[in-house]
C-alpha positions as CSV (number, residue, x, y, z in Angstrom):
1,X,-0.2,-0.1,0.0
2,X,1.5,3.4,-1.1
3,X,0.7,6.9,0.3
4,X,0.3,9.8,-2.2
5,X,2.2,12.9,-1.5
6,X,0.5,16.3,-1.0
7,X,-0.2,18.1,-4.1
8,X,0.1,15.5,-6.8
9,X,-2.0,16.3,-9.7
10,X,-4.5,13.8,-11.0
11,X,-3.5,11.9,-14.1
12,X,-6.0,12.3,-17.1
13,X,-7.0,8.9,-18.5
14,X,-9.1,8.4,-21.7
15,X,-13.1,7.7,-20.5
16,X,-13.1,4.7,-22.3
17,X,-10.5,2.6,-20.5
18,X,-12.7,2.6,-17.3
19,X,-15.2,0.6,-18.9
20,X,-12.5,-2.1,-20.6
21,X,-13.3,-5.7,-19.9
22,X,-9.9,-6.8,-18.2
23,X,-11.2,-10.3,-17.8
24,X,-12.1,-11.0,-21.7
25,X,-12.0,-14.6,-22.3
26,X,-12.6,-15.8,-18.7
27,X,-16.2,-16.8,-18.0
28,X,-18.0,-16.7,-14.6
29,X,-17.3,-19.8,-12.6
30,X,-20.5,-21.5,-12.4
31,X,-21.3,-24.8,-10.0
32,X,-20.7,-28.0,-12.0
33,X,-20.6,-31.2,-9.9
34,X,-19.5,-33.2,-13.1
35,X,-16.6,-31.0,-14.0
36,X,-13.6,-32.9,-15.2
37,X,-10.3,-32.8,-13.1
38,X,-8.8,-30.4,-15.9
39,X,-11.7,-28.0,-15.9
40,X,-10.5,-25.2,-13.4
41,X,-12.9,-23.0,-14.7
42,X,-16.0,-24.6,-12.3
43,X,-16.8,-25.1,-8.9
44,X,-17.1,-28.8,-8.3
45,X,-18.6,-28.4,-4.6
46,X,-19.8,-24.7,-4.4
47,X,-23.1,-23.9,-5.2
48,X,-24.2,-20.6,-3.5
49,X,-28.2,-21.5,-3.8
50,X,-28.0,-24.8,-2.4
51,X,-29.3,-25.4,0.8
52,X,-27.5,-27.5,3.6
53,X,-28.4,-28.0,7.1
54,X,-31.0,-25.0,6.9
55,X,-29.0,-22.5,5.1
56,X,-27.9,-21.6,1.6
57,X,-23.9,-22.4,1.1
58,X,-23.5,-18.8,0.7
59,X,-24.7,-18.0,3.9
60,X,-22.7,-21.0,5.6
61,X,-19.7,-19.7,4.3
62,X,-19.9,-16.1,3.7
63,X,-16.8,-15.9,1.4
64,X,-15.0,-12.2,1.0
65,X,-12.2,-11.7,-1.6
66,X,-9.6,-9.4,-0.3
67,X,-8.9,-6.1,-2.5
68,X,-5.6,-5.7,-0.6
69,X,-4.4,-8.6,-2.0
70,X,-6.1,-8.3,-5.6
71,X,-3.6,-5.4,-5.9
72,X,-0.4,-6.9,-5.1
73,X,2.5,-6.7,-7.4
74,X,4.2,-9.8,-6.7
75,X,7.1,-8.0,-4.6
76,X,8.4,-9.8,-1.6
77,X,11.3,-9.6,0.7
78,X,13.5,-11.1,-1.8
79,X,12.5,-9.9,-5.1
80,X,11.2,-6.9,-7.2
81,X,7.3,-6.2,-8.4
82,X,6.7,-9.0,-11.1
83,X,3.2,-8.4,-11.7
84,X,1.9,-5.6,-14.0
85,X,-2.0,-5.4,-14.7
86,X,-3.7,-3.9,-17.5
87,X,-5.9,-1.7,-15.2
88,X,-2.9,-0.5,-12.9
89,X,-0.6,2.4,-14.2
90,X,1.1,2.8,-10.5
91,X,0.3,6.4,-10.3
92,X,-1.2,7.6,-7.3
93,X,-4.3,9.5,-9.4
94,X,-7.9,8.9,-8.4
95,X,-8.9,7.7,-12.4
96,X,-5.9,4.9,-11.9
97,X,-7.9,4.0,-8.3
98,X,-11.2,3.8,-9.6
99,X,-9.5,1.3,-13.0
100,X,-8.3,-0.7,-10.1
101,X,-11.7,-0.7,-8.0
102,X,-13.8,-1.6,-11.3
103,X,-11.4,-4.6,-12.2
104,X,-11.5,-6.0,-8.6
105,X,-15.5,-5.7,-8.6
106,X,-15.6,-7.8,-12.2
107,X,-13.4,-10.2,-10.6
108,X,-15.6,-10.6,-7.7
109,X,-18.7,-11.1,-10.1
110,X,-16.6,-13.5,-12.3
111,X,-16.2,-15.6,-8.9
112,X,-19.7,-15.3,-7.7
113,X,-18.6,-14.0,-4.4
114,X,-20.6,-11.0,-3.5
115,X,-18.7,-9.8,-0.3
116,X,-15.2,-8.1,-0.4
117,X,-13.0,-6.5,2.2
118,X,-10.4,-3.4,2.1
119,X,-8.1,-1.2,3.7
120,X,-8.7,2.6,3.0
121,X,-5.6,3.1,1.2
122,X,-6.6,0.3,-1.2
123,X,-9.5,2.9,-2.1
124,X,-8.2,6.4,-1.8
125,X,-4.5,7.7,-2.2
126,X,-4.1,9.3,1.1
127,X,-2.2,12.4,1.5
128,X,-0.7,14.6,4.3
129,X,-3.4,17.0,3.4
130,X,-6.7,16.9,5.4
131,X,-8.7,18.7,2.9
132,X,-7.3,17.0,-0.1
133,X,-8.2,13.4,1.6
134,X,-11.7,14.5,2.2
135,X,-12.1,15.2,-1.5
136,X,-10.5,12.3,-2.4
137,X,-12.8,10.0,-0.3
138,X,-15.8,12.0,-1.3
139,X,-14.9,11.2,-4.8
140,X,-14.5,7.6,-4.4
141,X,-17.0,6.8,-2.1
142,X,-19.3,8.5,-4.7
143,X,-18.0,6.2,-7.4
144,X,-17.9,3.4,-4.8
145,X,-21.8,3.8,-4.2
146,X,-22.6,3.8,-7.9
147,X,-20.6,0.8,-8.6
148,X,-21.8,-1.4,-5.5
149,X,-25.4,-0.5,-6.6
150,X,-25.0,-1.6,-10.2
151,X,-23.0,-4.7,-9.2
152,X,-25.0,-5.6,-5.9
153,X,-21.8,-6.5,-4.3
154,X,-21.2,-5.5,-0.6
155,X,-18.3,-4.8,1.7
156,X,-17.6,-7.0,4.3
157,X,-15.3,-4.8,6.3
158,X,-13.0,-1.7,5.8
159,X,-10.2,-1.2,7.8
160,X,-7.5,2.0,8.1
161,X,-4.3,1.0,7.3
162,X,-2.6,1.8,10.6
163,X,0.7,0.1,9.4
164,X,2.2,0.6,5.9
165,X,3.2,4.6,6.4
166,X,6.5,5.4,7.8
167,X,4.7,7.4,10.3
168,X,3.7,4.0,11.8
169,X,7.0,2.4,11.9
170,X,6.7,2.2,15.8
171,X,3.2,1.8,16.1
172,X,-0.1,3.5,15.6
173,X,-1.4,4.1,19.0
174,X,1.1,2.9,20.9
175,X,3.9,5.2,19.2
176,X,6.0,7.4,21.6
177,X,4.9,10.5,19.5
178,X,1.4,11.9,20.2
179,X,1.1,13.4,16.7
180,X,1.1,10.0,15.4
181,X,-1.6,8.8,17.8
182,X,-3.7,11.9,16.4
183,X,-2.9,11.0,12.7
184,X,-4.1,7.2,13.7
185,X,-7.2,8.7,15.1
186,X,-8.0,10.9,12.5
187,X,-7.3,8.4,9.9
188,X,-9.8,5.8,12.1
189,X,-12.7,8.6,12.3
190,X,-12.6,9.3,8.3
191,X,-12.5,5.6,7.5
192,X,-15.6,4.8,10.4
193,X,-17.3,7.6,8.2
194,X,-17.1,6.1,5.0
195,X,-17.5,2.6,6.2
196,X,-21.0,3.7,7.4
197,X,-21.6,5.4,4.0
198,X,-20.8,2.4,2.2
199,X,-22.8,0.2,4.2
200,X,-20.0,-2.2,5.5
201,X,-21.1,-5.1,7.8
202,X,-18.0,-5.1,10.0
203,X,-15.2,-2.2,10.9
204,X,-11.8,-4.0,11.3
205,X,-8.6,-3.0,13.1
206,X,-5.2,-4.8,12.4
207,X,-3.0,-3.6,15.2
208,X,0.3,-5.0,12.8
209,X,2.7,-2.7,14.6
210,X,1.5,-2.1,18.1
211,X,4.5,-3.9,20.2
212,X,7.8,-2.9,21.1
213,X,11.3,-3.6,20.3
214,X,13.5,-3.6,23.2
215,X,12.0,-3.6,26.7
216,X,14.4,-1.4,28.2
217,X,13.2,1.6,26.3
218,X,9.4,0.8,26.5
219,X,6.8,2.0,28.9
220,X,4.5,-1.1,28.8
221,X,1.8,0.0,30.9
222,X,1.4,3.5,29.2
223,X,1.6,1.9,25.4
224,X,-1.3,-0.7,26.5
225,X,-3.4,2.1,27.9
226,X,-3.0,4.3,24.9
227,X,-4.0,1.2,22.7
228,X,-6.7,0.6,24.8
229,X,-7.9,4.3,24.7
230,X,-7.9,4.4,20.9
231,X,-10.3,1.0,20.5
232,X,-12.5,2.7,23.3
233,X,-12.8,6.1,21.2
234,X,-13.5,4.4,18.0
235,X,-16.3,2.1,19.8
236,X,-17.7,5.4,21.2
237,X,-17.5,7.3,17.8
238,X,-19.3,4.3,15.9
239,X,-22.2,4.5,18.6
240,X,-22.5,8.5,18.4
241,X,-23.0,7.7,14.4
242,X,-25.5,5.2,15.2
243,X,-23.5,2.9,12.9
244,X,-24.8,-0.7,13.3
245,X,-21.7,-2.9,12.3
246,X,-19.5,-5.4,14.0
247,X,-16.2,-3.8,15.2
248,X,-13.6,-6.8,14.4
249,X,-10.1,-6.9,15.8
250,X,-7.3,-9.1,13.8
251,X,-4.6,-10.3,16.3
252,X,-1.0,-10.8,14.5
253,X,-1.3,-14.6,14.6
254,X,0.6,-16.6,11.6
255,X,-3.0,-16.2,9.7
256,X,-4.0,-19.1,7.9
257,X,-1.1,-21.5,8.3
258,X,-2.2,-25.2,9.3
259,X,-1.7,-26.1,12.6
260,X,0.0,-29.5,11.7
261,X,2.9,-27.7,10.1
262,X,6.1,-27.7,12.2
263,X,8.2,-25.3,10.1
264,X,8.3,-22.5,13.0
265,X,11.4,-22.0,14.9
266,X,12.1,-20.4,18.6
267,X,13.4,-17.1,17.0
268,X,10.0,-16.8,14.9
269,X,8.2,-17.0,17.9
270,X,10.3,-14.7,20.2
271,X,10.0,-12.1,17.5
272,X,6.1,-12.3,17.6
273,X,5.5,-12.0,21.3
274,X,6.7,-8.6,21.1
275,X,3.3,-7.8,19.8
276,X,0.9,-6.9,22.0
277,X,-1.7,-9.1,20.1
278,X,0.7,-12.1,19.3
279,X,-1.8,-14.7,19.4
280,X,-5.6,-15.0,20.2
281,X,-5.3,-15.7,23.8
282,X,-3.3,-12.4,24.3
283,X,-6.2,-10.4,22.1
284,X,-8.7,-11.8,24.3
285,X,-7.4,-11.2,27.3
286,X,-6.6,-7.7,26.5
287,X,-10.2,-6.8,25.3
288,X,-11.4,-8.4,28.7
289,X,-9.1,-6.4,30.9
290,X,-10.0,-3.3,29.2
291,X,-13.7,-4.0,29.3
292,X,-13.5,-3.9,25.4
293,X,-15.0,-7.4,24.7
294,X,-18.5,-6.1,24.6
295,X,-17.6,-3.8,21.7
296,X,-15.0,-6.0,19.5
297,X,-14.8,-9.7,18.3
298,X,-11.7,-11.5,17.0
299,X,-10.6,-12.4,13.3
300,X,-8.6,-15.8,14.0
301,X,-7.4,-18.2,11.4
302,X,-9.2,-21.5,11.2
303,X,-8.1,-24.0,13.8
304,X,-7.6,-23.9,17.6
305,X,-7.7,-20.0,17.8
306,X,-11.0,-20.5,16.3
307,X,-12.3,-22.6,18.6
308,X,-11.1,-20.9,21.6
309,X,-12.7,-17.4,20.6
310,X,-16.0,-19.0,19.8
311,X,-16.1,-20.7,23.3
312,X,-15.8,-17.2,24.7
313,X,-18.3,-15.7,22.2
314,X,-15.6,-13.7,20.5
315,X,-15.1,-15.1,17.2
316,X,-15.9,-12.2,14.7
317,X,-14.9,-14.1,11.6
318,X,-12.0,-16.6,9.8
319,X,-9.3,-15.4,7.7
320,X,-7.4,-17.7,5.0
321,X,-4.4,-17.0,3.6
322,X,-2.6,-19.0,0.6
323,X,-0.4,-20.4,3.3
324,X,-3.1,-22.4,4.5
325,X,-2.9,-25.6,2.6
326,X,-6.2,-26.0,0.8
327,X,-5.6,-30.0,0.4
328,X,-5.9,-30.4,4.5
329,X,-9.4,-31.7,4.0
330,X,-9.5,-32.9,7.7
331,X,-8.7,-29.1,8.9
332,X,-11.2,-27.4,6.7
333,X,-13.8,-29.9,7.5
334,X,-13.1,-29.6,11.3
335,X,-13.7,-25.8,10.9
336,X,-16.8,-25.7,9.1
337,X,-18.4,-28.3,11.3
338,X,-17.4,-26.0,14.0
339,X,-19.3,-23.2,12.3
340,X,-22.6,-25.4,11.7
341,X,-22.2,-26.4,15.3
342,X,-22.4,-22.6,16.0
343,X,-25.6,-22.3,13.8
344,X,-24.3,-19.5,11.5
345,X,-21.4,-18.2,10.2
346,X,-19.4,-15.2,12.3
347,X,-20.4,-12.0,11.4
348,X,-16.6,-11.5,9.5
349,X,-17.4,-15.0,7.7
350,X,-14.6,-16.4,5.8
351,X,-12.3,-13.8,4.3
352,X,-9.7,-15.2,1.7
353,X,-6.6,-13.4,1.5
354,X,-4.8,-14.9,-1.5
355,X,-1.8,-13.1,-2.9
356,X,-1.2,-13.8,-6.5
357,X,2.0,-15.9,-7.2
358,X,4.9,-13.9,-8.5
359,X,4.4,-15.5,-11.9
360,X,0.7,-15.8,-12.1
361,X,-1.6,-14.4,-14.9
362,X,-5.2,-13.2,-14.6
363,X,-6.3,-16.9,-15.1
364,X,-4.0,-18.0,-12.1
365,X,-5.4,-15.5,-10.1
366,X,-8.8,-16.4,-10.7
367,X,-7.8,-20.3,-10.5
368,X,-6.3,-19.8,-6.8
369,X,-9.5,-18.6,-5.6
370,X,-11.4,-21.3,-7.3
371,X,-9.5,-23.8,-5.4
372,X,-10.0,-22.1,-1.8
373,X,-13.7,-21.8,-2.0
374,X,-14.3,-25.3,-3.5
375,X,-12.0,-26.7,-0.4
376,X,-14.0,-25.1,2.0
377,X,-17.5,-25.8,0.2
378,X,-16.4,-29.5,0.2
379,X,-15.5,-29.4,3.9
380,X,-19.0,-27.9,4.5
381,X,-20.6,-30.6,2.3
382,X,-19.0,-33.4,5.0
383,X,-19.4,-31.2,7.9
384,X,-23.2,-31.0,7.4
385,X,-23.4,-34.7,6.6
386,X,-21.5,-35.6,9.9
387,X,-23.8,-33.2,12.0
388,X,-26.7,-34.6,10.6
389,X,-26.2,-38.0,11.1
390,X,-24.9,-37.3,14.8
391,X,-22.1,-39.7,14.5
392,X,-19.7,-37.6,17.0
393,X,-22.5,-35.6,19.0
394,X,-24.2,-39.0,20.6
395,X,-20.5,-40.1,21.6
396,X,-19.9,-36.7,23.4
397,X,-22.9,-36.9,25.4
398,X,-22.1,-40.4,26.5
399,X,-18.7,-39.4,27.3
400,X,-19.6,-36.7,29.7
401,X,-22.4,-38.5,30.9
402,X,-21.2,-38.4,34.5
403,X,-21.6,-35.0,34.9
404,X,-25.4,-35.1,34.0
405,X,-26.9,-36.4,36.8
406,X,-26.0,-37.3,40.4
407,X,-23.1,-35.5,42.2
408,X,-21.8,-35.0,38.9
409,X,-24.6,-32.9,37.6
410,X,-24.7,-31.2,41.1
411,X,-20.7,-30.3,40.1
412,X,-22.0,-28.5,36.5
413,X,-24.9,-26.8,38.1
414,X,-23.5,-25.1,41.7
415,X,-20.4,-24.4,43.3
416,X,-19.4,-27.6,45.0
417,X,-16.7,-26.9,47.7
418,X,-13.5,-28.9,47.9
419,X,-14.7,-30.2,51.6
420,X,-17.8,-31.8,50.0
421,X,-15.9,-33.2,47.1
422,X,-13.8,-34.8,49.7
423,X,-16.7,-35.8,51.8
424,X,-18.1,-37.6,49.0
425,X,-15.3,-39.4,47.9
426,X,-14.6,-40.8,51.7
427,X,-18.6,-42.1,51.6
428,X,-18.4,-43.3,48.3
429,X,-14.6,-44.4,47.5
430,X,-14.8,-43.2,44.3
431,X,-13.1,-45.5,41.8
432,X,-11.8,-44.0,38.5
433,X,-11.9,-46.8,35.8
434,X,-9.7,-45.7,32.9
435,X,-12.1,-45.9,30.0
436,X,-11.0,-46.2,26.2
437,X,-11.3,-42.9,24.6
438,X,-12.1,-44.5,21.3
439,X,-9.8,-41.5,19.6
440,X,-8.5,-43.9,16.6
441,X,-12.2,-45.7,16.1
442,X,-13.7,-41.7,15.8
443,X,-10.4,-40.9,13.8
444,X,-11.4,-43.6,11.4
445,X,-15.0,-42.5,11.3
446,X,-14.4,-39.3,10.7
447,X,-11.6,-40.4,7.7
448,X,-14.8,-42.5,6.4
449,X,-16.8,-39.3,6.1
450,X,-14.0,-37.4,4.0
451,X,-13.7,-40.4,1.8
452,X,-17.3,-40.3,0.8
453,X,-17.5,-36.8,0.2
454,X,-18.2,-37.2,-3.7
455,X,-21.4,-39.0,-2.7
456,X,-22.6,-36.3,-0.5
């Protein structure tokens, strides 16, 4: 994401370019369960309108496509940009931003996904001039309102970019400079207003830079207090706007990676814990400690973080990146089973943050999204089958049956003191028989469900 400099002149472009079909020759992706293995232009499992377990697949999955990743130019820490798109002339002109927006919305239509996400710097060229920023936002928001009405697409979440500008090198709300805090607050305020104007269902904060480098030069208590203050004032301003949206926060976990991968090493974990929200647990504790849990929910990757956030009624959405292995059917199905058990998708749905490969063309960009969309749709089909047949729910009830009645029932429904537990033990001399957990059996059962997916 790049920031424009104040005073940049807008580049004039031919009007006809704005209506160019940048995806000419690429058909809209449709559902075809009979598609051959070589047919990459169809969904084999995702049928948006098909009802499973009381809801449509679109409602269960609630996919969104990332505008930020769509705009990626292929650069990384080891290489220069490799991707050049026909709609992007790499200028900070309003016309160029409009072309990028139109190309992205066309891409969403081709995929058949109605939700999308973006940071503010994806949509407008932010400058250091407040009046110019307001003018840019007004023009872009008017253009977006027209395009969204025309395409019937929706913004799932909008977020202020509080990490890419050099001023945020030491954090936004946790910077040692008060001027940086003021910049961040001003940017959040404008982004929140535009989010309401564009009817975004969620508003996201991504505290990527909030942390410390060296503890000997950091006042942790002060920085955490400032962090909480900015989140609190954001929530209060949303209420003053009478804006009915869900506030989300995205802690810095390694988003999207499968938990059975063992690539992480000790130095990687040590660098991460310097961030104030380095995992979902630290995020939840922070929100609870500052009484912000009534305002915010957490976006998590699939897996254990998602399960824990859900247990505390704090799951805001699921974020999947291209680091996540889409062929891991077991992890995906367990994720979808948990969502089905919840009864509905979280407000932030499943956000697909899929960066194009350094050598990818437009068809490759489309194929990358198709494989992830189909993978989670396949997982949903298996999950609904598992839940519908109650293969595991009955066993779970049996496994915890001792807490359903008698003294175990009292433990669950009342605060039984330790003395009473001791007295019960002395009278009954309770003997614990080690019963089999049947883990291997139910692993086999689950695998059988995965194997029969094509017959669901």
